[in-house]
Steps between C-alpha positions, in 0.01 A plus 500: 500500500122451487266717291359667812850572636595657167187719516591621846856567385382711206253679725770575755738634236231726351408622845859583594564695179168679533564605857843635411342703218213608723725613781706706259201665343260571781684472834748788483471728799322832453388399145161604365311224318306657214191337346697430179773318695238304695329400172828377356575308817152345503541390139836351591351287776203393284739413215713294743197308623390429140848388401479239776162403356672435164766293675238285673308462170800349321636314800185360666220539244215740435270381784743584778597823324134609477450419867805708588394807301143470633625494862735791427227715345269420791764606753592807294141624486451447871814711555316816399277472811818435698659817360199710600558404866876558457427853388282561804778372728762737353258790515392428859859477632618792285802316357728729303500439124875429485459213750203333331691284246730340757226452757285330234792274403561377856128460572442304179801274559361421846158435342660252257660309791164483679324386180753224441442378856122520453513313168728227640277442800189499276655241266584274794153533644328431168713193439384362834147638506376539140152599623651840593472592136120505537545740786721718281234491228225606741719784632560627147131496414414681821778758444393551139139565596607739777732691267243517220228633731725746683409866451866608490457778753652330802812675626801309640545604865876481551492672837309205644679236292579199724859464377571869549349496848705192591823659375432815707425287806811276492768714330641848581401715198622850410359735237848641442606501134863387503593458131288192452669288769310213662629578850638810675661558836345773712686547827589154627205324338444369146176571321343358185418760236185552297685351203530170694130513584405557135710201387325272749161641392577432132605142566204414724256668262624276221440196719133598526476521123680168469216332689291549185763491225684181598180287522410645158835376368421151632170522313691552177784249545635248754857521365706654782766645266230689312345632822835614638624669185171671403469644853859623515492665158168671577613629842838621371319711242302676774757777554503631145127451478465712816675797340311454176157492666572735788294778352257286301356237735164673488487433126456127567176528693340195338804270512372344820189372322720329241716346771188391689369310199836326453511397866148359483588311178815352655312412820232314300770330298659369821171379643393328176833370373397135543178568305603744227845522342602855408802517264783738583429718198139558616624628835743730320227637272266568793774686691601704194143592408397594856812700585543673163124569477481653849809715439369631169158569647663681794706719263194566287285612789785708645549681171127571476499642852806716420337633185187586690704683768709679238828381646795474250692172477807470718843542344739211537843609617 
């Protein structure tokens, strides 16, 4: 068994055990996920990702391990923007709280399948056309500048979303709430429920975010095992992160600026890689400083605004 095959085997075993634990904790029907439970679950997924980092460190060396944890942290930070749109989707379609956990699970598992396909195709294309990396770098720089300069007041128009309009056009949809089922039979005809629509919306929304995050992963490492595992760990942690941040997304108002700086840095790194060598630990430091700095600044400004408004801090259940 090769070193890479062993890494995939360990990753698969960790993933299987984690999913069994996750399903038992969060996916029970009619269960209410408290903030405390979501925090514990988020810590569990983060600890699992870092345990794989330790495994790579001792198995494959510190360089590959640092590339893995850098890619993971990059994907994890981008997930917060993803979660903001997820919250809008659940609110727009008025999904009942006791269905949210299972709907998120199915949507995220679909998103993982799409990401694996996207990564596999990207790897094949880059191996044949290496110049595509320069295109990825330019896209990241453009995206970073656009995110940094955004005012943050643009609303997501789900009613006119292309995927939603396509689903309504080609599939029979009913607004009937039938205990969270994906399909119901009304008369002699079968209809797809709103739960089915939400699952498709979650998966396709993640694909849009993957158009930025996966090129960013290629800017950090070219090792396909690292790209696969960092993406899967980050996406699987989305569900618990959703419940943890559901009522606190507005407290991370300046996170986008931190992400934007990281995307610009990685884009420049990709464009200049044949001129300037950037060690893996430098990439990790830049990601940590930008993300942690933007989160702390967001919390600081949010607390100042709350103090000025005289609002008491929220109690964690």
